[in-house]
Residue, then its C-alpha position, 0 to 999 in steps of 0.5 A: x235077313x240074318x241067320x235064324x230068319x227065313x225069307x220067302x222066295x217071293x221076297x228074295x226074288x223081289x230084292x234080286x230084281x231090284x238090286x245086287x244082293x249078298x247071299x250066303x248059302x250052303x252048297x249041296x256038298x256042305x261048303x258055305x258060299x258067299x255070292x253077290x248076285x242079281x236079277x236086275x234087268x239092266x245088270x244081266x246079259x240078254x237072252x240067247x239060244x246058246x245060253x238057256x239059263x239066260x232065258x226067263x222061262x228056263x230059269x223059272x222051272x223050279x220052286x225050290x231053286x233061284x237062278x241068279x246072275x253072279x256079279x263077280x263070276x259074270x255067270x249064271x249060278x243058282x241056290x236052293x231057297x232052303x239052303x240060304x244062311x243069310x240074305x242082305 
């Protein structure tokens, strides 16, 4: 997805569960963020009680937000679907 194109949450989730993706989005404070992220099972840490974001049912709470594993920061991050500028 390039600027001007809108990708659905379903399509983003499909891509994120199959590979690493490059997501550019506007943060709530207006800053532009570029993140390499994934939801590919063999790339994310195992679920633990100490880290609620590692649990699928916790990550699935909002229809407007996608929680992802940030490959570079090695931590859980999230972005709003409507804030995505590009998705590759």
